[in-house]
C-alpha positions as a LaTeX table, in Angstrom:
\begin{tabular}{lrrr}
\hline
Residue & $x$ (\AA) & $y$ (\AA) & $z$ (\AA) \\
\hline
Met1 & 49.05 & $-18.84$ & 8.90 \\
Ala2 & 51.99 & $-20.76$ & 10.36 \\
Lys3 & 55.71 & $-20.00$ & 10.38 \\
Leu4 & 57.42 & $-22.93$ & 8.63 \\
Leu5 & 61.04 & $-23.93$ & 8.05 \\
Val6 & 61.75 & $-26.41$ & 5.24 \\
Val7 & 65.08 & $-28.23$ & 5.64 \\
Asp8 & 66.20 & $-30.38$ & 2.70 \\
Asp9 & 69.46 & $-30.72$ & 0.75 \\
Glu10 & 67.52 & $-31.15$ & $-2.51$ \\
Lys11 & 67.13 & $-27.57$ & $-3.71$ \\
Asn12 & 64.38 & $-28.20$ & $-6.26$ \\
Leu13 & 62.24 & $-30.15$ & $-3.80$ \\
Arg14 & 62.83 & $-27.52$ & $-1.16$ \\
Met15 & 61.76 & $-24.71$ & $-3.48$ \\
Val16 & 58.63 & $-26.55$ & $-4.62$ \\
Val17 & 57.50 & $-27.14$ & $-1.03$ \\
Gln18 & 58.21 & $-23.52$ & $-0.12$ \\
Lys19 & 56.24 & $-22.22$ & $-3.11$ \\
Glu20 & 53.20 & $-24.46$ & $-2.58$ \\
Leu21 & 52.92 & $-23.86$ & 1.16 \\
Ser22 & 53.44 & $-20.11$ & 0.71 \\
Arg23 & 50.57 & $-20.16$ & $-1.77$ \\
Gln24 & 48.37 & $-21.60$ & 1.00 \\
Gly25 & 49.12 & $-18.59$ & 3.20 \\
His26 & 52.01 & $-19.83$ & 5.33 \\
Asp27 & 55.21 & $-17.90$ & 6.06 \\
Val28 & 57.90 & $-20.28$ & 4.76 \\
Asp29 & 61.71 & $-20.13$ & 5.11 \\
Glu30 & 64.14 & $-22.77$ & 3.88 \\
Ala31 & 67.56 & $-24.19$ & 4.77 \\
Ala32 & 69.89 & $-26.59$ & 2.95 \\
Asp33 & 71.01 & $-28.69$ & 5.93 \\
Gly34 & 70.69 & $-29.16$ & 9.68 \\
Glu35 & 73.41 & $-26.67$ & 10.64 \\
Ala36 & 71.90 & $-23.91$ & 8.52 \\
Ala37 & 68.50 & $-24.72$ & 10.01 \\
Trp38 & 69.87 & $-24.55$ & 13.56 \\
Glu39 & 71.30 & $-21.08$ & 12.93 \\
Met40 & 67.88 & $-19.91$ & 11.74 \\
Leu41 & 66.14 & $-21.55$ & 14.71 \\
Glu42 & 68.39 & $-19.61$ & 17.07 \\
Arg43 & 67.38 & $-16.31$ & 15.42 \\
Lys44 & 63.67 & $-16.86$ & 14.87 \\
Asp45 & 60.74 & $-18.83$ & 16.25 \\
Phe46 & 58.97 & $-21.31$ & 13.96 \\
Asp47 & 55.75 & $-23.23$ & 14.41 \\
Val48 & 56.58 & $-26.27$ & 12.25 \\
Leu49 & 59.85 & $-27.72$ & 10.98 \\
Leu50 & 59.75 & $-29.86$ & 7.81 \\
Cys51 & 62.98 & $-31.84$ & 7.97 \\
Asp52 & 64.71 & $-34.33$ & 5.67 \\
Ile53 & 66.68 & $-37.20$ & 7.27 \\
Asn54 & 69.78 & $-37.55$ & 5.08 \\
Met55 & 71.60 & $-34.20$ & 4.85 \\
Pro56 & 75.24 & $-33.06$ & 4.98 \\
Arg57 & 76.87 & $-31.52$ & 8.11 \\
Leu58 & 73.91 & $-32.26$ & 10.41 \\
Asp59 & 71.22 & $-34.79$ & 9.47 \\
Gly60 & 67.57 & $-34.78$ & 10.52 \\
Ile61 & 67.98 & $-37.09$ & 13.49 \\
Gly62 & 70.91 & $-35.00$ & 14.77 \\
Leu63 & 68.84 & $-31.82$ & 14.44 \\
Leu64 & 65.98 & $-33.44$ & 16.36 \\
Arg65 & 68.36 & $-34.43$ & 19.17 \\
Arg66 & 69.75 & $-30.90$ & 19.36 \\
Leu67 & 66.26 & $-29.42$ & 19.48 \\
Arg68 & 65.29 & $-31.75$ & 22.30 \\
Glu69 & 68.43 & $-30.96$ & 24.32 \\
Lys70 & 68.84 & $-27.22$ & 23.79 \\
Ser71 & 65.53 & $-25.67$ & 22.77 \\
Gln72 & 63.00 & $-24.74$ & 25.46 \\
Asn73 & 60.12 & $-24.18$ & 23.07 \\
Pro74 & 60.90 & $-26.26$ & 19.95 \\
Pro75 & 58.64 & $-26.26$ & 16.89 \\
Glu76 & 56.62 & $-29.29$ & 15.90 \\
Val77 & 58.71 & $-31.45$ & 13.52 \\
Ile78 & 57.46 & $-33.36$ & 10.48 \\
Val79 & 60.14 & $-35.75$ & 9.23 \\
Leu80 & 60.46 & $-36.19$ & 5.45 \\
Thr81 & 62.35 & $-39.38$ & 4.57 \\
Gly82 & 63.09 & $-41.20$ & 1.36 \\
Gln83 & 63.99 & $-44.43$ & 3.13 \\
Gly84 & 60.71 & $-45.05$ & 4.86 \\
Thr85 & 62.17 & $-47.53$ & 7.30 \\
Val86 & 60.28 & $-48.29$ & 10.47 \\
Glu87 & 63.45 & $-47.83$ & 12.54 \\
Thr88 & 63.96 & $-44.27$ & 11.29 \\
Ala89 & 60.33 & $-43.34$ & 11.93 \\
Ile90 & 60.38 & $-44.80$ & 15.46 \\
Glu91 & 63.61 & $-43.00$ & 16.33 \\
Ala92 & 62.24 & $-39.71$ & 15.02 \\
Met93 & 59.01 & $-40.10$ & 17.00 \\
Lys94 & 60.95 & $-40.93$ & 20.18 \\
Leu95 & 62.89 & $-37.70$ & 19.72 \\
Gly96 & 59.63 & $-35.73$ & 19.64 \\
Ala97 & 58.68 & $-35.59$ & 15.96 \\
Tyr98 & 55.00 & $-34.86$ & 15.33 \\
Asp99 & 54.75 & $-37.24$ & 12.34 \\
Tyr100 & 56.64 & $-38.38$ & 9.25 \\
Leu101 & 56.06 & $-38.68$ & 5.52 \\
Thr102 & 57.80 & $-40.96$ & 3.05 \\
Lys103 & 59.07 & $-39.50$ & $-0.23$ \\
Pro104 & 57.50 & $-39.07$ & $-2.70$ \\
Tyr105 & 54.52 & $-37.47$ & $-0.99$ \\
Arg106 & 51.60 & $-35.31$ & $-2.08$ \\
Ile107 & 51.54 & $-31.62$ & $-1.26$ \\
Ser108 & 47.91 & $-31.95$ & $-0.17$ \\
Glu109 & 48.92 & $-34.66$ & 2.32 \\
Leu110 & 51.78 & $-32.51$ & 3.61 \\
Ala111 & 49.51 & $-29.46$ & 3.93 \\
Val112 & 47.08 & $-31.35$ & 6.20 \\
Leu113 & 49.93 & $-32.45$ & 8.48 \\
Val114 & 51.33 & $-28.91$ & 8.59 \\
Thr115 & 47.94 & $-27.52$ & 9.65 \\
Gln116 & 47.55 & $-30.10$ & 12.40 \\
Ala117 & 51.10 & $-29.61$ & 13.68 \\
Ala118 & 50.70 & $-25.82$ & 13.67 \\
Glu119 & 47.49 & $-26.10$ & 15.68 \\
Lys120 & 49.26 & $-28.25$ & 18.26 \\
Gln121 & 52.11 & $-25.73$ & 18.49 \\
Gln122 & 49.63 & $-22.89$ & 18.96 \\
Leu123 & 47.92 & $-24.81$ & 21.76 \\
Lys124 & 51.27 & $-25.16$ & 23.54 \\
Ile125 & 51.90 & $-21.41$ & 23.24 \\
Asp126 & 48.38 & $-20.54$ & 24.39 \\
Asn127 & 48.82 & $-22.86$ & 27.37 \\
Gln128 & 52.01 & $-21.05$ & 28.35 \\
Arg129 & 50.31 & $-17.69$ & 28.09 \\
Leu130 & 47.29 & $-18.82$ & 30.09 \\
Arg131 & 49.47 & $-20.20$ & 32.87 \\
Ala132 & 51.43 & $-16.95$ & 33.01 \\
Gln133 & 48.20 & $-14.96$ & 32.98 \\
Leu134 & 46.67 & $-17.04$ & 35.78 \\
Glu135 & 49.69 & $-16.35$ & 37.95 \\
Arg136 & 48.92 & $-12.64$ & 37.62 \\
Thr137 & 45.13 & $-12.85$ & 37.82 \\
Asn138 & 43.51 & $-10.74$ & 40.51 \\
Asn139 & 40.20 & $-12.29$ & 41.51 \\
Lys140 & 38.84 & $-9.13$ & 43.07 \\
Asn141 & 35.91 & $-7.63$ & 41.26 \\
Leu142 & 36.77 & $-4.15$ & 40.08 \\
Pro143 & 34.12 & $-1.50$ & 40.78 \\
Glu144 & 32.17 & $-0.15$ & 37.87 \\
Ile145 & 32.68 & 3.43 & 36.77 \\
Val146 & 30.29 & 5.83 & 38.50 \\
Ala147 & 29.46 & 8.67 & 36.13 \\
Ala148 & 26.93 & 11.16 & 37.45 \\
Ser149 & 28.89 & 14.31 & 36.56 \\
Pro150 & 29.04 & 15.81 & 33.04 \\
Gln151 & 32.83 & 15.33 & 33.04 \\
Met152 & 32.64 & 11.59 & 33.65 \\
Lys153 & 29.82 & 11.15 & 31.15 \\
Glu154 & 32.01 & 12.83 & 28.55 \\
Ile155 & 34.91 & 10.53 & 29.47 \\
Leu156 & 32.72 & 7.47 & 28.96 \\
Arg157 & 31.67 & 8.85 & 25.57 \\
Leu158 & 35.34 & 9.17 & 24.59 \\
Val159 & 36.02 & 5.65 & 25.83 \\
Gln160 & 33.26 & 4.25 & 23.65 \\
Arg161 & 34.57 & 6.12 & 20.61 \\
Val162 & 38.22 & 5.09 & 20.95 \\
Ala163 & 37.71 & 1.54 & 22.20 \\
His164 & 36.88 & 0.04 & 18.81 \\
Ser165 & 40.15 & 1.21 & 17.26 \\
Asp166 & 43.71 & 0.05 & 17.93 \\
Thr167 & 44.87 & 3.58 & 18.80 \\
Ser168 & 47.24 & 3.92 & 21.76 \\
Val169 & 45.57 & 5.78 & 24.64 \\
Leu170 & 47.15 & 7.84 & 27.41 \\
Val171 & 45.00 & 8.32 & 30.52 \\
Thr172 & 46.07 & 11.26 & 32.67 \\
Gly173 & 44.93 & 12.49 & 36.04 \\
Glu174 & 45.84 & 12.65 & 39.70 \\
Ser175 & 46.58 & 9.56 & 41.71 \\
Gly176 & 43.46 & 7.71 & 42.80 \\
Thr177 & 41.10 & 9.03 & 40.12 \\
Gly178 & 40.49 & 5.61 & 38.54 \\
Lys179 & 42.78 & 5.54 & 35.51 \\
Glu180 & 43.01 & 1.75 & 35.55 \\
Leu181 & 39.22 & 1.46 & 35.42 \\
Ile182 & 39.20 & 3.55 & 32.25 \\
Ala183 & 41.85 & 1.26 & 30.76 \\
Gln184 & 39.74 & $-1.77$ & 31.68 \\
Ala185 & 36.69 & $-0.19$ & 30.05 \\
Ile186 & 38.61 & 0.49 & 26.84 \\
His187 & 39.65 & $-3.16$ & 26.70 \\
Arg188 & 36.18 & $-4.53$ & 27.49 \\
Leu189 & 34.59 & $-2.47$ & 24.71 \\
Ser190 & 37.28 & $-3.29$ & 22.12 \\
Arg191 & 37.46 & $-6.12$ & 19.60 \\
Arg192 & 40.23 & $-7.53$ & 21.82 \\
Ser193 & 37.88 & $-8.02$ & 24.77 \\
Glu194 & 38.05 & $-11.82$ & 24.58 \\
Lys195 & 41.86 & $-11.69$ & 24.70 \\
Thr196 & 44.21 & $-10.91$ & 27.56 \\
Phe197 & 44.30 & $-7.67$ & 29.57 \\
Ile198 & 47.66 & $-7.27$ & 31.32 \\
Asp199 & 48.48 & $-4.45$ & 33.74 \\
Leu200 & 51.84 & $-3.34$ & 35.10 \\
Asn201 & 52.80 & $-0.49$ & 37.43 \\
Cys202 & 56.09 & 0.80 & 36.06 \\
Ala203 & 56.99 & 2.40 & 39.40 \\
Ala204 & 56.53 & $-0.78$ & 41.43 \\
Leu205 & 59.56 & $-2.64$ & 40.05 \\
Gln206 & 63.27 & $-1.98$ & 40.11 \\
Asp207 & 64.76 & $-0.80$ & 36.82 \\
Thr208 & 66.66 & $-4.07$ & 36.38 \\
Leu209 & 63.50 & $-6.17$ & 36.74 \\
Leu210 & 61.17 & $-4.01$ & 34.66 \\
Glu211 & 62.72 & $-4.96$ & 31.31 \\
Ser212 & 62.48 & $-8.67$ & 32.11 \\
Glu213 & 58.87 & $-8.24$ & 33.25 \\
Leu214 & 57.90 & $-6.44$ & 30.04 \\
Phe215 & 59.84 & $-8.42$ & 27.45 \\
Gly216 & 60.73 & $-11.69$ & 29.21 \\
His217 & 64.14 & $-13.36$ & 29.35 \\
Glu218 & 65.96 & $-16.44$ & 28.16 \\
Ala219 & 67.49 & $-19.07$ & 30.42 \\
Gly220 & 70.87 & $-17.86$ & 31.66 \\
Ala221 & 70.25 & $-14.22$ & 30.70 \\
Phe222 & 71.26 & $-13.17$ & 34.22 \\
Ser223 & 71.90 & $-14.69$ & 37.62 \\
Gly224 & 68.84 & $-16.67$ & 38.73 \\
Ala225 & 67.29 & $-16.91$ & 35.25 \\
Arg226 & 67.07 & $-20.70$ & 35.12 \\
Asn227 & 64.27 & $-20.96$ & 32.59 \\
Arg228 & 62.78 & $-18.91$ & 29.79 \\
Lys229 & 60.15 & $-16.47$ & 31.00 \\
Leu230 & 57.49 & $-14.92$ & 28.77 \\
Gly231 & 57.23 & $-11.16$ & 29.10 \\
Leu232 & 53.97 & $-9.29$ & 29.54 \\
Phe233 & 54.03 & $-8.07$ & 25.94 \\
Glu234 & 54.15 & $-11.69$ & 24.79 \\
Ile235 & 51.41 & $-12.77$ & 27.20 \\
Ala236 & 49.21 & $-9.90$ & 25.99 \\
Asp237 & 49.56 & $-10.84$ & 22.30 \\
His238 & 46.31 & $-9.91$ & 20.48 \\
Gly239 & 45.12 & $-8.27$ & 23.70 \\
Thr240 & 45.78 & $-5.07$ & 25.66 \\
Ile241 & 48.65 & $-4.07$ & 27.94 \\
Phe242 & 48.15 & $-1.30$ & 30.48 \\
Leu243 & 51.27 & 0.50 & 31.71 \\
Asp244 & 50.42 & 2.52 & 34.80 \\
Glu245 & 52.75 & 5.35 & 35.86 \\
Val246 & 54.49 & 4.97 & 32.51 \\
Met247 & 56.55 & 8.13 & 33.01 \\
Glu248 & 58.40 & 6.47 & 35.89 \\
Met249 & 60.04 & 4.18 & 33.32 \\
Pro250 & 63.86 & 4.53 & 33.17 \\
Ala251 & 65.32 & 6.21 & 30.09 \\
Pro252 & 67.14 & 3.14 & 28.64 \\
Leu253 & 63.92 & 1.12 & 28.69 \\
Gln254 & 61.94 & 3.93 & 27.06 \\
Ser255 & 63.87 & 3.46 & 23.80 \\
Lys256 & 63.22 & $-0.29$ & 23.81 \\
Leu257 & 59.51 & 0.27 & 24.46 \\
Leu258 & 59.37 & 2.78 & 21.59 \\
Arg259 & 60.96 & 0.31 & 19.18 \\
Ala260 & 58.65 & $-2.50$ & 20.32 \\
Leu261 & 55.60 & $-0.32$ & 19.70 \\
Glu262 & 56.81 & 0.84 & 16.28 \\
Thr263 & 57.97 & $-2.55$ & 14.95 \\
Arg264 & 55.51 & $-4.73$ & 16.91 \\
Ser265 & 58.46 & $-6.93$ & 17.84 \\
Phe266 & 61.19 & $-7.19$ & 20.45 \\
Phe267 & 63.96 & $-9.42$ & 21.80 \\
Arg268 & 63.76 & $-11.13$ & 25.17 \\
Val269 & 66.52 & $-10.22$ & 27.63 \\
Gly270 & 69.51 & $-12.34$ & 26.64 \\
Gly271 & 67.74 & $-13.55$ & 23.48 \\
Val272 & 68.56 & $-13.34$ & 19.80 \\
Lys273 & 65.17 & $-14.39$ & 18.42 \\
Lys274 & 62.80 & $-11.63$ & 17.43 \\
Val275 & 59.34 & $-12.03$ & 18.95 \\
Asp276 & 56.44 & $-10.61$ & 16.93 \\
Val277 & 53.36 & $-9.41$ & 18.81 \\
Asp278 & 50.09 & $-7.60$ & 18.17 \\
Val279 & 49.38 & $-5.63$ & 21.34 \\
Arg280 & 47.34 & $-2.52$ & 22.03 \\
Leu281 & 48.87 & $-0.11$ & 24.54 \\
Val282 & 46.97 & 1.91 & 27.11 \\
Ala283 & 49.18 & 3.95 & 29.42 \\
Ala284 & 48.54 & 6.21 & 32.41 \\
Thr285 & 50.41 & 8.88 & 34.33 \\
Asn286 & 49.80 & 11.40 & 37.09 \\
Arg287 & 52.67 & 13.58 & 35.90 \\
Asp288 & 52.58 & 16.76 & 33.84 \\
Thr289 & 53.50 & 15.30 & 30.44 \\
Arg290 & 54.81 & 18.56 & 29.00 \\
Lys291 & 57.08 & 19.21 & 31.97 \\
Ser292 & 58.41 & 15.62 & 31.92 \\
Val293 & 59.47 & 16.04 & 28.29 \\
Glu294 & 60.99 & 19.46 & 28.91 \\
Asp295 & 63.12 & 18.32 & 31.85 \\
Gly296 & 64.35 & 15.26 & 29.89 \\
Thr297 & 62.88 & 12.53 & 32.08 \\
Phe298 & 60.64 & 11.23 & 29.30 \\
Arg299 & 61.26 & 10.92 & 25.57 \\
Ser300 & 59.16 & 13.20 & 23.39 \\
Asp301 & 58.98 & 10.64 & 20.55 \\
Leu302 & 57.70 & 7.98 & 22.95 \\
Leu303 & 55.11 & 10.41 & 24.32 \\
Tyr304 & 53.85 & 11.11 & 20.79 \\
Arg305 & 53.63 & 7.34 & 20.19 \\
Ile306 & 51.62 & 6.51 & 23.31 \\
Asn307 & 49.57 & 9.73 & 23.31 \\
Ser308 & 47.64 & 9.18 & 20.10 \\
Phe309 & 44.46 & 9.76 & 22.10 \\
Glu310 & 44.44 & 11.36 & 25.56 \\
Ile311 & 41.72 & 10.99 & 28.17 \\
His312 & 42.07 & 13.25 & 31.20 \\
Ile313 & 40.22 & 12.32 & 34.39 \\
Pro314 & 39.50 & 15.40 & 36.55 \\
Pro315 & 40.03 & 15.10 & 40.31 \\
Leu316 & 37.06 & 14.29 & 42.53 \\
Arg317 & 36.88 & 17.85 & 43.87 \\
Glu318 & 36.08 & 19.08 & 40.33 \\
Arg319 & 33.19 & 16.64 & 39.85 \\
Arg320 & 31.35 & 16.71 & 43.15 \\
Glu321 & 28.21 & 15.24 & 41.57 \\
Asp322 & 30.03 & 11.88 & 41.58 \\
Ile323 & 30.89 & 11.86 & 45.30 \\
Ala324 & 27.52 & 10.82 & 46.78 \\
Pro325 & 26.74 & 7.99 & 44.30 \\
Leu326 & 30.35 & 6.89 & 44.44 \\
Ala327 & 30.23 & 6.75 & 48.24 \\
Glu328 & 27.08 & 4.62 & 48.12 \\
Tyr329 & 28.68 & 2.26 & 45.63 \\
Leu330 & 31.93 & 1.96 & 47.61 \\
Leu331 & 29.98 & 1.23 & 50.79 \\
Gln332 & 28.39 & $-1.77$ & 49.07 \\
Lys333 & 31.84 & $-2.94$ & 48.02 \\
Val334 & 33.34 & $-2.42$ & 51.46 \\
Ala335 & 30.54 & $-3.81$ & 53.62 \\
Gly336 & 28.50 & $-5.94$ & 51.22 \\
Gly337 & 24.86 & $-6.60$ & 52.02 \\
Asn338 & 25.20 & $-5.20$ & 55.55 \\
Ala339 & 26.42 & $-1.79$ & 54.39 \\
Pro340 & 25.38 & 1.05 & 56.73 \\
Glu341 & 23.45 & 4.03 & 55.43 \\
Leu342 & 24.90 & 7.50 & 55.07 \\
Ala343 & 23.17 & 10.16 & 57.14 \\
Pro344 & 22.30 & 13.34 & 55.18 \\
Gln345 & 24.86 & 15.38 & 57.15 \\
Ala346 & 27.54 & 12.79 & 56.35 \\
Val347 & 26.70 & 12.99 & 52.64 \\
Asp348 & 26.99 & 16.79 & 52.80 \\
Ala349 & 30.36 & 16.56 & 54.54 \\
Leu350 & 31.69 & 14.09 & 52.00 \\
Ser351 & 30.45 & 16.17 & 49.09 \\
Cys352 & 32.01 & 19.38 & 50.39 \\
Tyr353 & 35.44 & 17.98 & 51.22 \\
Ser354 & 38.37 & 18.46 & 48.86 \\
Trp355 & 39.61 & 14.91 & 48.24 \\
Ser356 & 43.33 & 15.28 & 47.53 \\
Gly357 & 43.64 & 11.48 & 47.35 \\
Asn358 & 40.52 & 11.23 & 45.18 \\
Val359 & 38.57 & 7.93 & 45.04 \\
Arg360 & 41.26 & 5.99 & 46.90 \\
Gln361 & 41.10 & 8.40 & 49.82 \\
Leu362 & 37.29 & 8.34 & 49.80 \\
Arg363 & 37.30 & 4.55 & 49.98 \\
Asn364 & 39.74 & 4.58 & 52.93 \\
Cys365 & 37.53 & 7.11 & 54.70 \\
Leu366 & 34.46 & 4.92 & 54.22 \\
Glu367 & 36.27 & 1.78 & 55.40 \\
Arg368 & 37.10 & 3.59 & 58.63 \\
Ala369 & 33.52 & 4.84 & 58.99 \\
Val370 & 32.07 & 1.34 & 58.52 \\
Leu371 & 34.19 & 0.06 & 61.40 \\
Leu372 & 32.99 & 2.88 & 63.70 \\
Ala373 & 29.33 & 3.04 & 62.66 \\
Asp374 & 26.60 & 2.15 & 65.15 \\
Asn375 & 23.00 & 1.12 & 64.39 \\
Gly376 & 23.70 & 0.78 & 60.68 \\
Val377 & 24.12 & 4.54 & 60.09 \\
Ile378 & 27.24 & 6.57 & 59.31 \\
Thr379 & 27.01 & 10.05 & 60.83 \\
Ile380 & 29.54 & 12.87 & 60.87 \\
Lys381 & 30.89 & 11.38 & 64.13 \\
Glu382 & 32.35 & 8.46 & 62.19 \\
Leu383 & 34.06 & 10.68 & 59.61 \\
Pro384 & 37.60 & 12.07 & 60.06 \\
Pro385 & 37.75 & 15.60 & 61.53 \\
Glu386 & 39.32 & 17.10 & 58.41 \\
Val387 & 36.32 & 15.88 & 56.38 \\
Val388 & 33.74 & 17.21 & 58.82 \\
Tyr389 & 35.38 & 20.60 & 59.41 \\
Arg390 & 36.74 & 20.91 & 55.85 \\
Thr391 & 40.23 & 21.82 & 57.00 \\
Asn392 & 41.68 & 20.47 & 53.72 \\
Glu393 & 44.41 & 18.75 & 55.71 \\
Pro394 & 45.17 & 15.32 & 54.20 \\
Ser395 & 46.64 & 12.64 & 56.41 \\
Val396 & 49.99 & 13.00 & 54.68 \\
Ser397 & 51.42 & 15.82 & 52.58 \\
Val398 & 51.74 & 14.64 & 49.01 \\
Ser399 & 52.32 & 16.40 & 45.69 \\
Tyr400 & 49.60 & 15.76 & 43.15 \\
Asn401 & 49.67 & 16.73 & 39.49 \\
Thr402 & 47.07 & 18.86 & 37.78 \\
Pro403 & 46.65 & 19.66 & 34.09 \\
Gln404 & 48.29 & 23.04 & 34.76 \\
Gly405 & 51.34 & 21.50 & 36.41 \\
Asn406 & 52.51 & 20.15 & 39.73 \\
Ala407 & 50.35 & 21.65 & 42.45 \\
Pro408 & 51.28 & 20.31 & 45.89 \\
Thr409 & 48.64 & 20.10 & 48.60 \\
Ser410 & 49.94 & 20.37 & 52.14 \\
Phe411 & 49.02 & 21.11 & 55.73 \\
Gln412 & 47.70 & 24.66 & 55.74 \\
Asn413 & 48.31 & 25.14 & 59.46 \\
Ala414 & 51.88 & 23.79 & 59.59 \\
Ser415 & 54.11 & 26.30 & 61.34 \\
Ser416 & 57.21 & 25.44 & 59.33 \\
Thr417 & 58.55 & 23.12 & 56.67 \\
Ala418 & 60.57 & 21.23 & 59.27 \\
Asn419 & 57.50 & 20.57 & 61.41 \\
Leu420 & 55.56 & 19.48 & 58.35 \\
Arg421 & 58.22 & 16.95 & 57.36 \\
Asp422 & 58.36 & 15.58 & 60.92 \\
Val423 & 54.60 & 15.08 & 60.95 \\
Glu424 & 54.66 & 13.53 & 57.50 \\
Arg425 & 57.45 & 11.12 & 58.48 \\
Gln426 & 55.55 & 10.01 & 61.58 \\
Gln427 & 52.37 & 9.46 & 59.54 \\
Ile428 & 54.28 & 7.25 & 57.12 \\
Ile429 & 55.93 & 5.27 & 59.95 \\
Gly430 & 52.54 & 4.78 & 61.59 \\
Ala431 & 51.03 & 3.47 & 58.34 \\
Leu432 & 54.01 & 1.16 & 57.78 \\
Glu433 & 53.62 & $-0.32$ & 61.25 \\
Lys434 & 49.90 & $-0.92$ & 60.70 \\
Thr435 & 50.59 & $-2.86$ & 57.49 \\
Gly436 & 53.63 & $-4.76$ & 58.73 \\
Trp437 & 55.82 & $-2.63$ & 56.42 \\
His438 & 54.00 & $-3.85$ & 53.31 \\
Arg439 & 54.61 & $-0.99$ & 50.89 \\
Gly440 & 51.68 & $-1.65$ & 48.58 \\
Lys441 & 49.16 & $-1.72$ & 51.46 \\
Thr442 & 50.84 & 1.32 & 53.04 \\
Ala443 & 50.39 & 3.34 & 49.85 \\
Glu444 & 46.69 & 2.36 & 49.73 \\
Leu445 & 46.22 & 3.26 & 53.40 \\
Leu446 & 47.79 & 6.69 & 52.87 \\
Gly447 & 45.86 & 7.25 & 49.64 \\
Ile448 & 48.97 & 7.86 & 47.53 \\
Ser449 & 50.67 & 6.08 & 44.63 \\
Ser450 & 53.43 & 3.52 & 45.13 \\
Ser451 & 55.99 & 5.72 & 43.38 \\
Thr452 & 55.18 & 8.65 & 45.70 \\
Leu453 & 55.59 & 6.39 & 48.73 \\
Tyr454 & 58.94 & 5.06 & 47.46 \\
Arg455 & 60.22 & 8.61 & 47.00 \\
Arg456 & 59.15 & 9.53 & 50.54 \\
Leu457 & 60.82 & 6.39 & 51.95 \\
Arg458 & 64.08 & 7.39 & 50.29 \\
Glu459 & 63.81 & 11.01 & 51.49 \\
Tyr460 & 63.21 & 9.94 & 55.09 \\
Asn461 & 65.66 & 7.00 & 55.04 \\
Leu462 & 62.86 & 4.48 & 55.70 \\
Glu463 & 63.68 & 1.98 & 52.96 \\
Thr464 & 64.52 & $-0.68$ & 55.57 \\
Arg465 & 62.58 & $-1.47$ & 58.69 \\
\hline
\end{tabular}
C-alpha cells in the first residue's frame, strides 16, 4: 500500500482515479490544484504524487519547482498531461518527476507506474533509515544470557512466551543485571527480528535533546538544526525500540511518548506532518515503579501503557548459581583465547560475595584480575580485598533499587556520613581521572548507571573538570 495524492482540476477524473487506486489497496487523497496540494503536503507525507500540468492558482510545473526547492523528502511525482508535448515532459523530468502519462491513459498503465514509483520512494526511506542506524551501530558482540539458576531459566521462559506478541514489556531490576540483554532477546525471538533494534538511555541525554533524539526534528526547528533528522521511533519503524532508564524521562516528554504509543504516530520537533510508525516498545528501569508514580515523577497512565508485561531480573546475590558460569563466560570475553583459569578458592570467593553492582561489577573485577594474574591462573590474590574477605564494601556507595523499594548499600565500617561522602567523592574523582573524565567509561568503571553518576557529579559539584 502506498500513500498517494491525486492533483487535478477535473473533479470527475480526479474521483475516478481515487476510486480505482483505492480499490487496489492504496491510501488516496485528492486536491483540486497545486496550492491545495501544497497545503496537504505540508501536513502529511505521501509516497507518490499524481499531478496534472494545467491547473489554476499553481500549475504542475510550479508545484514541482516548489517541491524541489522547499521539500527535503519529496514524494515521487508522476505527471499527467493532456498536451503530451516533449518540452513539457522534459521540463518535468528535469525538475525530478519520476515519469509522465499523456491523457487519456489507462488505469492499469497508471497503476503499474504508481507501484514502481512507490517502490523507489520506499527505497529512499529505507536508505535513510539504514544510514541513521549504521551511525548508531555498536559492533561489539553482546554476551549471551547465562542462565544456570532457576530464576534466570524462568525469565528466559517468559521471554520466549512474550516475544512473539507485540505487547509492550517493562524490564525491571537493579543496575547491571542485564536488562538490555533481555530486551535484545525479546527482539531476536520476535517476528520483528529482521527489522531494526534501536536502544536509547533516557538518562544519558539532556531533556532538550531527548525529544529530538526520540522523534526527530525538521530543519530550522531550533538553533543548529540545519537539516531534517529522523528520530529513533522513525528509524525503528516495524522494529523494536528499547528505552533504558525510562523513568528518568522528563514529565513533558512522558505525555508525548504516551500519545505516540497510543496513536502510533507523532510529530517531529518543529514539524506539522504526522509521522505514522509501527514500533514495539521494550523499556527498563532500576527504580521502584510504584514509588515513582506515588511521588509524581512518572505518569501512572504511561506506566500502565509500557507495563503490559513485566519481567523482573533479580540481583546477582539472589541467584548465586549464575556467578561461576557467568565468570567463566566473562573471562572469555575479556581475555579471549588466552583467558586465565579461575582457581577453586577464587570461584568460592566470587560466589560468596554480595555483588551490589551485579554483572557489571563482576566484569570489572575480572578485568582487574586478568591484568594481575600470573601463570594463567586467577587466585584470591588477584581479587579485590572486599571480595576475598566478604566485607560487602563496594568501591563507591550507591543506592540500588529492589522490588521492595530503594535499599541503599553503603560502607558498613564508615564512622560517619561525612567521612563516607568524602571517601565516595574521592573514589569518583579517581575514576574520572583514570578515564580522562569520560562519564560513560567512569560509570562502567564504578559499576553504576550513568544517571546515578550524573546525580553524584551534581551533588559533589564535579560536573566540570
